[in-house]
All heavy atoms as an XYZ file, in Angstrom:
753
protein
N      18.613     -6.737    -23.390
C      19.596     -6.228    -22.452
C      19.176     -4.845    -21.957
O      18.596     -4.058    -22.699
C      20.971     -6.120    -23.113
C      21.544     -7.486    -23.460
O      21.159     -8.470    -22.812
O      22.373     -7.545    -24.379
N      19.513     -4.560    -20.718
C      19.213     -3.255    -20.133
C      20.476     -2.407    -20.160
O      21.525     -2.819    -19.664
C      18.706     -3.407    -18.687
C      17.371     -4.152    -18.691
C      18.566     -2.046    -18.029
C      16.844     -4.469    -17.327
N      20.390     -1.240    -20.759
C      21.504     -0.309    -20.812
C      21.564      0.407    -19.457
O      20.627      1.120    -19.080
C      21.275      0.696    -21.933
C      22.409      1.682    -22.108
O      23.063      2.047    -21.100
O      22.637      2.101    -23.254
N      22.653      0.248    -18.691
C      22.746      0.855    -17.366
C      22.607      2.372    -17.371
O      22.031      2.950    -16.445
C      24.126      0.454    -16.858
C      24.621     -0.604    -17.771
C      23.815     -0.523    -19.029
N      23.104      3.027    -18.403
C      22.993      4.486    -18.485
C      21.537      4.906    -18.652
O      21.088      5.881    -18.042
C      23.844      5.024    -19.637
C      25.329      4.950    -19.379
C      26.144      5.507    -20.535
O      25.663      6.444    -21.216
O      27.257      5.005    -20.749
N      20.816      4.196    -19.474
C      19.400      4.503    -19.690
C      18.616      4.227    -18.403
O      17.793      5.039    -17.982
C      18.830      3.689    -20.868
C      17.328      3.870    -20.981
C      19.525      4.081    -22.172
N      18.893      3.114    -17.756
C      18.205      2.773    -16.507
C      18.475      3.831    -15.441
O      17.562      4.245    -14.719
C      18.657      1.404    -16.017
N      19.708      4.298    -15.364
C      20.052      5.329    -14.385
C      19.316      6.638    -14.694
O      18.798      7.300    -13.798
C      21.556      5.575    -14.362
C      21.983      6.580    -13.316
C      23.493      6.767    -13.255
O      24.238      5.894    -13.735
O      23.908      7.808    -12.729
N      19.261      7.000    -15.954
C      18.569      8.223    -16.357
C      17.101      8.193    -15.925
O      16.566      9.180    -15.428
C      18.661      8.419    -17.876
C      17.825      9.569    -18.374
C      18.290     10.879    -18.280
C      16.550      9.359    -18.899
C      17.517     11.945    -18.713
C      15.768     10.424    -19.331
C      16.263     11.716    -19.234
O      15.489     12.762    -19.658
N      16.440      7.061    -16.119
C      15.015      6.950    -15.832
C      14.707      6.868    -14.342
O      13.544      6.955    -13.942
C      14.411      5.763    -16.576
C      14.171      6.125    -18.020
C      14.975      5.836    -19.081
C      13.087      6.889    -18.539
N      14.445      6.371    -20.227
C      13.277      7.019    -19.925
C      11.964      7.469    -17.968
C      12.391      7.714    -20.747
C      11.080      8.150    -18.785
C      11.302      8.266    -20.155
N      15.711      6.742    -13.474
C      15.490      6.689    -12.031
C      14.743      7.928    -11.531
O      13.917      7.834    -10.635
C      16.823      6.565    -11.279
C      17.486      5.222    -11.422
C      16.704      4.123    -10.744
O      16.298      4.249     -9.605
N      16.506      3.041    -11.467
N      15.004      9.078    -12.132
C      14.354     10.311    -11.675
C      12.855     10.328    -11.979
O      12.127     11.166    -11.466
C      15.037     11.541    -12.251
C      14.971     11.675    -13.757
C      15.757     12.884    -14.230
C      15.829     12.972    -15.731
N      16.639     14.084    -16.176
N      12.396      9.397    -12.806
C      10.976      9.295    -13.132
C      10.307      8.110    -12.429
O       9.146      7.817    -12.687
C      10.788      9.156    -14.651
C      11.358     10.310    -15.424
C      12.531     10.155    -16.149
C      10.737     11.546    -15.410
C      13.058     11.215    -16.861
C      11.263     12.611    -16.127
C      12.432     12.446    -16.852
N      11.034      7.437    -11.559
C      10.532      6.253    -10.864
C       9.538      6.678     -9.792
O       9.910      7.161     -8.725
C      11.695      5.481    -10.251
C      11.278      4.180     -9.598
O      10.091      4.042     -9.215
O      12.133      3.298     -9.463
N       8.262      6.516    -10.089
C       7.197      6.958     -9.200
C       7.307      6.315     -7.819
O       7.093      6.986     -6.804
C       5.847      6.605     -9.834
C       4.678      7.281     -9.227
S       3.265      7.100    -10.357
C       2.161      6.212     -9.300
N       7.634      5.054     -7.759
C       7.751      4.363     -6.473
C       8.878      4.966     -5.639
O       8.712      5.205     -4.436
C       7.992      2.876     -6.697
N       9.982      5.233     -6.264
C      11.130      5.806     -5.553
C      10.812      7.216     -5.053
O      11.141      7.582     -3.932
C      12.338      5.831     -6.499
C      13.645      6.102     -5.846
C      14.746      5.988     -6.888
C      16.043      5.664     -6.229
N      17.115      5.446     -7.185
N      10.158      7.994     -5.884
C       9.802      9.374     -5.524
C       8.863      9.377     -4.316
O       9.068     10.106     -3.352
C       9.165     10.096     -6.731
C      10.214     10.310     -7.829
C       8.538     11.412     -6.312
C       9.639     10.709     -9.178
N       7.833      8.542     -4.360
C       6.866      8.475     -3.258
C       7.529      7.956     -1.991
O       7.311      8.489     -0.899
C       5.655      7.608     -3.648
C       4.860      8.309     -4.748
C       4.771      7.325     -2.427
C       3.817      7.449     -5.405
N       8.341      6.930     -2.120
C       9.006      6.334     -0.951
C       9.946      7.317     -0.265
O      10.137      7.252      0.956
C       9.762      5.075     -1.359
N      10.521      8.249     -1.015
C      11.446      9.222     -0.439
C      10.746     10.296      0.392
O      11.364     10.904      1.259
C      12.296      9.882     -1.532
C      13.380      8.963     -2.034
O      13.811      8.045     -1.350
N      13.820      9.204     -3.254
N       9.463     10.555      0.132
C       8.720     11.570      0.888
C       7.232     11.220      0.884
O       6.413     11.917      0.273
C       8.953     12.950      0.287
C       8.515     14.079      1.196
O       7.847     13.811      2.217
O       8.837     15.237      0.878
N       6.854     10.136      1.571
C       5.476      9.665      1.500
C       4.443     10.672      1.999
O       3.356     10.770      1.429
C       5.467      8.401      2.353
C       6.739      8.388      3.101
C       7.687      9.281      2.384
N       4.749     11.435      3.031
C       3.775     12.403      3.556
C       3.432     13.452      2.493
O       2.265     13.805      2.302
C       4.313     13.077      4.816
N       4.437     13.945      1.809
C       4.227     14.957      0.764
C       3.347     14.391     -0.354
O       2.383     15.026     -0.772
C       5.572     15.391      0.190
C       5.467     16.310     -0.997
C       6.833     16.644     -1.557
C       6.758     17.520     -2.788
N       8.088     17.803     -3.336
N       3.663     13.191     -0.803
C       2.944     12.632     -1.942
C       1.586     12.064     -1.550
O       0.685     11.984     -2.386
C       3.823     11.637     -2.689
C       4.935     12.377     -3.374
C       6.211     12.424     -2.834
C       4.679     13.123     -4.517
C       7.207     13.172     -3.434
C       5.665     13.875     -5.122
C       6.923     13.894     -4.584
O       7.911     14.644     -5.181
N       1.411     11.719     -0.269
C       0.089     11.303      0.208
C      -0.889     12.460      0.005
O      -1.985     12.293     -0.514
C       0.152     10.913      1.681
C      -1.156     10.427      2.266
C      -1.027     10.032      3.725
N       0.088      9.143      3.955
C       1.158      9.462      4.700
N       1.226     10.634      5.314
N       2.147      8.610      4.863
N      -0.444     13.648      0.391
C      -1.287     14.831      0.258
C      -1.484     15.215     -1.215
O      -2.581     15.553     -1.636
C      -0.661     15.997      1.017
C      -1.508     17.242      1.018
C      -0.883     18.372      1.827
O      -0.120     18.096      2.768
O      -1.155     19.526      1.490
N      -0.417     15.171     -1.989
C      -0.492     15.602     -3.390
C      -1.255     14.633     -4.293
O      -1.932     15.059     -5.229
C       0.921     15.775     -3.957
C       1.696     16.996     -3.518
C       3.129     16.925     -4.022
C       1.029     18.264     -4.021
N      -1.117     13.325     -4.031
C      -1.624     12.334     -4.980
C      -2.915     11.638     -4.578
O      -3.587     11.068     -5.437
C      -0.545     11.273     -5.232
C       0.745     11.766     -5.860
C       1.750     10.635     -5.968
C       0.480     12.380     -7.225
N      -3.249     11.645     -3.293
C      -4.431     10.893     -2.859
C      -5.673     11.304     -3.647
O      -5.981     12.487     -3.774
C      -4.671     11.087     -1.366
O      -3.777     10.288     -0.631
N      -6.334     10.295     -4.190
C      -7.543     10.511     -4.969
C      -7.305     10.947     -6.400
O      -8.258     11.167     -7.141
N      -6.049     11.073     -6.801
C      -5.751     11.580     -8.149
C      -5.151     10.532     -9.078
O      -4.957     10.807    -10.257
C      -4.800     12.773     -8.051
C      -5.427     13.941     -7.304
C      -4.473     15.081     -7.172
C      -5.111     16.208     -6.383
N      -4.181     17.282     -6.105
N      -4.837      9.354     -8.546
C      -4.232      8.309     -9.371
C      -5.288      7.287     -9.781
O      -6.002      6.748     -8.936
C      -3.113      7.601     -8.601
C      -1.909      8.447     -8.232
C      -0.961      7.647     -7.342
C      -1.192      8.937     -9.466
N      -5.362      7.034    -11.060
C      -6.301      6.051    -11.611
C      -5.504      5.193    -12.582
O      -5.060      5.683    -13.629
C      -7.450      6.750    -12.331
C      -8.132      7.775    -11.469
N      -9.157      7.450    -10.621
C      -7.899      9.099    -11.309
C      -9.545      8.534     -9.979
N      -8.791      9.551    -10.386
N      -5.326      3.918    -12.235
C      -4.506      3.021    -13.051
C      -5.338      1.790    -13.369
O      -5.907      1.163    -12.478
C      -3.209      2.624    -12.322
C      -2.416      3.873    -11.919
C      -2.367      1.700    -13.200
C      -1.226      3.598    -11.033
N      -5.379      1.424    -14.632
C      -6.130      0.264    -15.086
C      -5.171     -0.638    -15.851
O      -4.487     -0.183    -16.774
C      -7.283      0.695    -15.994
C      -8.129      1.789    -15.382
C      -7.966      3.109    -15.756
C      -9.063      1.479    -14.416
C      -8.739      4.108    -15.188
C      -9.845      2.474    -13.832
C      -9.683      3.781    -14.217
N      -5.141     -1.910    -15.497
C      -4.204     -2.834    -16.135
C      -4.804     -4.233    -16.152
O      -5.593     -4.598    -15.277
C      -2.836     -2.819    -15.404
C      -2.943     -3.392    -14.010
C      -1.760     -3.526    -16.198
N      -4.433     -4.990    -17.151
C      -4.882     -6.376    -17.243
C      -3.913     -7.288    -16.489
O      -2.700     -7.093    -16.537
C      -4.963     -6.811    -18.705
N      -4.457     -8.255    -15.780
C      -3.618     -9.200    -15.039
C      -2.808    -10.085    -15.981
O      -1.783    -10.616    -15.603
C      -4.475    -10.083    -14.122
C      -5.011     -9.349    -12.913
S      -3.716     -8.596    -11.883
C      -2.866    -10.028    -11.278
N      -3.273    -10.211    -17.219
C      -2.576    -11.055    -18.191
C      -1.879    -10.207    -19.261
O      -1.753    -10.625    -20.409
C      -3.553    -12.044    -18.826
C      -4.756    -11.366    -19.476
O      -5.003    -10.167    -19.209
O      -5.463    -12.033    -20.247
N      -1.407     -9.025    -18.872
C      -0.724     -8.146    -19.822
C       0.505     -8.858    -20.381
O       1.362     -9.308    -19.619
C      -0.293     -6.845    -19.138
C       0.269     -5.852    -20.135
O       1.455     -5.970    -20.496
O      -0.494     -4.976    -20.555
N       0.608     -8.996    -21.703
C       1.735     -9.730    -22.283
C       3.094     -9.045    -22.077
O       4.133     -9.680    -22.220
C       1.380     -9.819    -23.771
C       0.416     -8.706    -24.010
C      -0.311     -8.501    -22.720
N       3.081     -7.771    -21.721
C       4.331     -7.059    -21.473
C       4.678     -7.043    -19.984
O       5.664     -6.426    -19.581
C       4.239     -5.625    -22.011
C       3.936     -5.588    -23.489
C       2.661     -5.261    -23.946
C       4.913     -5.911    -24.427
C       2.370     -5.249    -25.294
C       4.620     -5.899    -25.784
C       3.356     -5.568    -26.205
O       3.059     -5.553    -27.549
N       3.846     -7.648    -19.159
C       4.112     -7.727    -17.728
C       3.870     -6.428    -16.976
O       4.361     -6.256    -15.860
N       3.105     -5.514    -17.572
C       2.854     -4.232    -16.909
C       2.121     -4.404    -15.582
O       2.272     -3.590    -14.678
C       2.067     -3.301    -17.827
C       2.757     -2.916    -19.135
C       1.855     -2.013    -19.959
C       4.086     -2.245    -18.870
N       1.356     -5.470    -15.474
C       0.629     -5.724    -14.231
C       1.568     -5.913    -13.043
O       1.229     -5.557    -11.910
C      -0.290     -6.933    -14.384
C       0.451     -8.176    -14.837
O       1.076     -8.166    -15.894
N       0.378     -9.234    -14.060
N       2.756     -6.416    -13.281
C       3.706     -6.639    -12.185
C       4.148     -5.317    -11.555
O       4.198     -5.186    -10.334
C       4.905     -7.443    -12.686
C       4.517     -8.845    -13.097
C       5.667     -9.584    -13.735
C       5.149    -10.921    -14.250
N       6.029    -11.503    -15.222
N       4.440     -4.328    -12.377
C       4.852     -3.032    -11.827
C       3.665     -2.332    -11.165
O       3.835     -1.651    -10.157
C       5.487     -2.150    -12.901
O       4.592     -1.934    -13.963
N       2.474     -2.523    -11.698
C       1.288     -1.919    -11.090
C       1.005     -2.578     -9.737
O       0.645     -1.907     -8.775
C       0.063     -1.998    -12.027
C      -1.193     -1.509    -11.328
C       0.313     -1.181    -13.292
N       1.216     -3.884     -9.641
C       1.054     -4.569     -8.351
C       2.020     -3.990     -7.317
O       1.651     -3.768     -6.158
C       1.275     -6.064     -8.505
C       0.167     -6.766     -9.264
C       0.516     -8.191     -9.657
O       1.593     -8.692     -9.279
O      -0.300     -8.811    -10.359
N       3.253     -3.727     -7.725
C       4.250     -3.172     -6.808
C       3.884     -1.759     -6.365
O       3.991     -1.427     -5.176
C       5.637     -3.183     -7.460
C       6.247     -4.564     -7.690
C       7.542     -4.440     -8.496
C       6.510     -5.270     -6.367
N       3.458     -0.926     -7.300
C       3.095      0.450     -6.921
C       1.829      0.432     -6.076
O       1.684      1.240     -5.151
C       2.966      1.385     -8.151
C       2.972      2.858     -7.731
C       1.720      1.110     -8.941
C       4.277      3.373     -7.262
N       0.932     -0.494     -6.330
C      -0.281     -0.629     -5.518
C       0.094     -0.928     -4.065
O      -0.441     -0.321     -3.138
C      -1.169     -1.730     -6.088
C      -2.531     -1.808     -5.430
O      -3.038     -0.779     -4.940
O      -3.113     -2.913     -5.414
N       1.022     -1.841     -3.863
C       1.493     -2.174     -2.511
C       2.135     -0.959     -1.842
O       1.865     -0.665     -0.676
C       2.499     -3.318     -2.563
C       1.900     -4.659     -2.888
C       2.960     -5.738     -3.026
O       4.065     -5.604     -2.453
O       2.682     -6.724     -3.732
N       2.982     -0.255     -2.574
C       3.667      0.915     -2.023
C       2.664      2.001     -1.630
O       2.776      2.596     -0.557
C       4.662      1.477     -3.033
C       5.368      2.753     -2.574
C       6.522      2.411     -1.651
C       5.824      3.563     -3.745
N       1.692      2.239     -2.488
C       0.684      3.261     -2.192
C      -0.126      2.879     -0.960
O      -0.419      3.717     -0.115
C      -0.232      3.464     -3.401
C       0.428      4.058     -4.642
C      -0.534      4.022     -5.821
C       0.932      5.462     -4.386
N      -0.466      1.612     -0.857
C      -1.229      1.157      0.306
C      -0.418      1.324      1.593
O      -0.926      1.833      2.593
C      -1.629     -0.310      0.123
C      -2.581     -0.788      1.196
C      -3.104     -2.182      0.920
O      -3.370     -2.514     -0.249
O      -3.246     -2.937      1.898
N       0.837      0.925      1.578
C       1.713      1.055      2.745
C       1.826      2.515      3.179
O       1.816      2.828      4.364
C       3.112      0.482      2.451
C       3.044     -1.041      2.357
C       4.139      0.921      3.487
C       4.285     -1.682      1.763
N       1.914      3.414      2.208
C       2.090      4.840      2.495
C       0.777      5.612      2.550
O       0.778      6.841      2.603
C       3.044      5.464      1.472
C       4.449      4.991      1.683
O       5.079      5.349      2.665
N       4.940      4.138      0.797
N      -0.334      4.885      2.524
C      -1.669      5.461      2.671
C      -1.978      6.544      1.636
O      -2.563      7.581      1.939
C      -1.867      5.988      4.092
C      -1.711      4.914      5.145
C      -1.779      5.433      6.564
O      -1.744      6.666      6.762
O      -1.869      4.603      7.479
N      -1.561      6.273      0.410
C      -1.908      7.150     -0.709
C      -3.117      6.515     -1.393
O      -3.038      5.405     -1.919
C      -0.737      7.294     -1.713
C      -1.156      8.144     -2.902
C       0.491      7.865     -1.035
N      -4.245      7.227     -1.360
C      -5.478      6.700     -1.936
C      -5.374      6.711     -3.460
O      -5.069      7.744     -4.073
C      -6.650      7.565     -1.489
C      -7.977      7.113     -2.028
C      -9.089      8.095     -1.708
O      -8.995      8.825     -0.698
O     -10.045      8.138     -2.495
N      -5.627      5.541     -4.072
C      -5.548      5.436     -5.530
C      -6.629      4.483     -6.031
O      -7.021      3.556     -5.330
C      -4.176      4.940     -5.953
N      -7.087      4.730     -7.242
C      -8.046      3.856     -7.910
C      -7.249      2.980     -8.865
O      -6.924      3.402     -9.975
C      -9.080      4.701     -8.659
C     -10.068      3.862     -9.464
O     -10.239      2.660     -9.163
O     -10.676      4.426    -10.395
N      -6.917      1.776     -8.402
C      -6.155      0.839     -9.230
C      -7.033     -0.371     -9.469
O      -7.499     -1.004     -8.523
C      -4.828      0.445     -8.554
C      -3.966      1.695     -8.354
C      -4.102     -0.594     -9.401
C      -2.658      1.446     -7.661
N      -7.249     -0.665    -10.743
C      -8.116     -1.785    -11.090
C      -7.375     -2.759    -11.987
O      -6.721     -2.359    -12.951
C      -9.375     -1.278    -11.779
C     -10.234     -0.414    -10.865
C     -11.521      0.003    -11.530
O     -12.142     -0.753    -12.268
N     -11.924      1.239    -11.271
N      -7.507     -4.033    -11.640
C      -6.897     -5.118    -12.397
C      -8.007     -5.889    -13.114
O      -8.998     -6.271    -12.499
C      -6.141     -6.058    -11.460
C      -4.983     -5.409    -10.763
C      -5.145     -4.816     -9.523
C      -3.725     -5.393    -11.347
C      -4.077     -4.211     -8.870
C      -2.653     -4.791    -10.709
C      -2.834     -4.203     -9.471
N      -7.847     -6.091    -14.403
C      -8.830     -6.791    -15.215
C      -8.259     -8.132    -15.675
O      -7.048     -8.267    -15.833
C      -9.215     -5.954    -16.442
C      -9.866     -4.651    -16.091
C      -9.116     -3.498    -15.912
C     -11.236     -4.578    -15.919
C      -9.716     -2.299    -15.576
C     -11.851     -3.377    -15.588
C     -11.084     -2.236    -15.417
N      -9.125     -9.077    -15.913
C      -8.669    -10.381    -16.415
C      -9.217    -10.592    -17.820
O     -10.271    -10.070    -18.183
C      -9.147    -11.526    -15.501
O     -10.568    -11.465    -15.389
C      -8.527    -11.430    -14.126
N      -8.455    -11.345    -18.597
C      -8.898    -11.734    -19.925
C      -8.838    -10.665    -20.987
O      -9.450    -10.817    -22.037
N      -8.106     -9.597    -20.749
C      -8.069     -8.517    -21.742
C      -6.709     -8.358    -22.413
O      -6.564     -7.554    -23.319
C      -8.473     -7.193    -21.083
C      -9.909     -7.113    -20.587
C     -10.147     -5.780    -19.898
C     -10.896     -7.298    -21.721
N      -5.707     -9.075    -21.952
C      -4.385     -8.910    -22.544
C      -3.852     -7.513    -22.287
O      -3.967     -6.995    -21.186
N      -3.305     -6.886    -23.296
C      -2.716     -5.564    -23.118
C      -3.762     -4.445    -23.238
O      -3.587     -3.370    -22.697
C      -1.606     -5.345    -24.150
C      -0.876     -4.053    -23.984
N      -0.124     -3.759    -22.875
C      -0.799     -2.968    -24.784
C       0.397     -2.550    -22.987
N       0.005     -2.037    -24.149
N      -4.859     -4.710    -23.925
C      -5.836     -3.666    -24.201
C      -6.994     -3.723    -23.208
O      -7.899     -4.543    -23.335
C      -6.367     -3.807    -25.632
C      -7.322     -2.693    -26.000
O      -7.441     -1.711    -25.282
N      -8.010     -2.848    -27.110
N      -6.988     -2.845    -22.219
C      -8.086     -2.794    -21.253
C      -9.118     -1.728    -21.625
O     -10.070     -1.514    -20.894
C      -7.574     -2.536    -19.809
C      -6.698     -3.660    -19.337
C      -6.852     -1.201    -19.703
N      -8.918     -1.085    -22.759
C      -9.810      0.003    -23.172
C     -11.089     -0.595    -23.744
O     -11.203     -0.904    -24.922
C      -9.109      0.877    -24.207
C      -9.838      2.150    -24.489
C     -10.425      2.495    -25.679
C     -10.073      3.237    -23.602
N     -11.011      3.738    -25.572
C     -10.807      4.217    -24.300
C      -9.749      3.478    -22.274
C     -11.213      5.412    -23.726
C     -10.152      4.670    -21.703
C     -10.867      5.625    -22.432
N     -12.087     -0.764    -22.871
C     -13.375     -1.319    -23.264
C     -14.446     -0.239    -23.118
O     -14.210      0.805    -22.506
C     -13.754     -2.507    -22.366
O     -13.906     -2.024    -21.017
C     -12.706     -3.602    -22.416
N     -15.627     -0.521    -23.643
C     -16.739      0.431    -23.490
C     -17.067      0.638    -22.014
O     -17.371      1.753    -21.597
C     -17.978     -0.069    -24.236
C     -17.807     -0.005    -25.746
O     -16.957      0.786    -26.223
O     -18.521     -0.740    -26.457
N     -16.988     -0.430    -21.229
C     -17.289     -0.330    -19.799
C     -16.276      0.560    -19.090
O     -16.638      1.395    -18.255
C     -17.302     -1.720    -19.145
C     -18.438     -2.604    -19.607
C     -18.160     -3.311    -20.936
O     -16.990     -3.312    -21.419
O     -19.126     -3.853    -21.506
N     -14.999      0.393    -19.407
C     -13.967      1.216    -18.775
C     -14.107      2.675    -19.212
O     -13.991      3.591    -18.401
C     -12.567      0.696    -19.089
C     -11.421      1.484    -18.467
C     -11.563      1.559    -16.941
C     -10.086      0.876    -18.844
N     -14.367      2.882    -20.475
C     -14.559      4.243    -20.985
C     -15.708      4.920    -20.228
O     -15.586      6.058    -19.783
C     -14.851      4.203    -22.489
C     -14.957      5.566    -23.133
C     -15.230      5.492    -24.639
N     -14.169      4.800    -25.350
C     -14.292      3.580    -25.895
N     -15.421      2.925    -25.822
N     -13.291      3.029    -26.540
N     -16.805      4.199    -20.030
C     -17.945      4.752    -19.305
C     -17.566      5.036    -17.847
O     -17.919      6.084    -17.301
C     -19.124      3.789    -19.358
C     -20.359      4.324    -18.673
C     -21.550      3.384    -18.770
O     -21.485      2.385    -19.513
O     -22.551      3.673    -18.098
N     -16.821      4.126    -17.226
C     -16.379      4.309    -15.841
C     -15.522      5.576    -15.718
O     -15.723      6.388    -14.813
C     -15.590      3.086    -15.372
C     -14.912      3.273    -14.058
N     -15.597      3.282    -12.860
C     -13.610      3.490    -13.750
C     -14.743      3.491    -11.871
N     -13.532      3.611    -12.390
N     -14.578      5.754    -16.618
C     -13.695      6.924    -16.586
C     -14.508      8.200    -16.783
O     -14.319      9.179    -16.067
C     -12.575      6.790    -17.642
C     -11.616      5.665    -17.236
C     -11.826      8.110    -17.808
C     -10.623      5.272    -18.316
N     -15.423      8.192    -17.722
C     -16.249      9.379    -17.960
C     -17.094      9.702    -16.735
O     -17.226     10.877    -16.359
C     -17.122      9.185    -19.188
C     -16.358      9.263    -20.472
N     -16.941      9.594    -21.661
C     -15.052      9.055    -20.757
C     -16.032      9.589    -22.627
N     -14.886      9.258    -22.083
N     -17.661      8.678    -16.089
C     -18.465      8.904    -14.888
C     -17.610      9.492    -13.767
O     -18.061     10.381    -13.042
C     -19.129      7.618    -14.420
C     -20.246      7.182    -15.346
O     -20.798      7.991    -16.080
N     -20.564      5.902    -15.320
N     -16.384      8.983    -13.605
C     -15.477      9.527    -12.578
C     -15.160     10.976    -12.870
O     -15.116     11.799    -11.937
C     -14.182      8.703    -12.519
S     -14.387      7.076    -11.812
N     -14.938     11.313    -14.129
C     -14.633     12.697    -14.484
C     -15.840     13.586    -14.227
O     -15.696     14.710    -13.762
C     -14.188     12.771    -15.952
C     -12.832     12.129    -16.172
S     -12.400     11.899    -17.917
C     -12.347     13.575    -18.485
N     -17.025     13.077    -14.509
C     -18.244     13.865    -14.268
C     -18.438     14.133    -12.794
O     -18.991     15.168    -12.410
C     -19.470     13.132    -14.825
C     -19.515     13.149    -16.345
O     -18.789     13.961    -16.958
O     -20.265     12.343    -16.926
N     -18.008     13.202    -11.932
C     -18.157     13.353    -10.490
C     -17.221     14.426     -9.903
O     -17.421     14.874     -8.785
C     -17.915     12.026     -9.762
C     -19.040     11.036    -10.027
O     -20.126     11.458    -10.470
O     -18.815      9.822     -9.778
N     -16.192     14.805    -10.674
C     -15.265     15.822    -10.186
C     -15.946     17.140    -10.251
O     -15.963     18.066     -9.758
C     -13.976     15.846    -11.016
C     -13.143     14.577    -10.963
C     -11.958     14.700    -11.919
C     -12.640     14.319     -9.569
């Protein structure tokens, strides 16, 4: 069950809602700074929310590095991903 009070409290942290309310501001602030990695077969369904934020970011032209992996379940932390993240950090 979802507690309505808890759901209401967390609205202020809803990234999609925040971006949608002022896309120009967040396009400038966030472009190139978001990196999200998720498995398409996440047992907790996290991929569904990432798919939604991916669509919102694309519509609002916020550049983001969002990658969907298959066959990893909830744990996408692999040696390949670790190397990719380190390489991205080195490029900064």
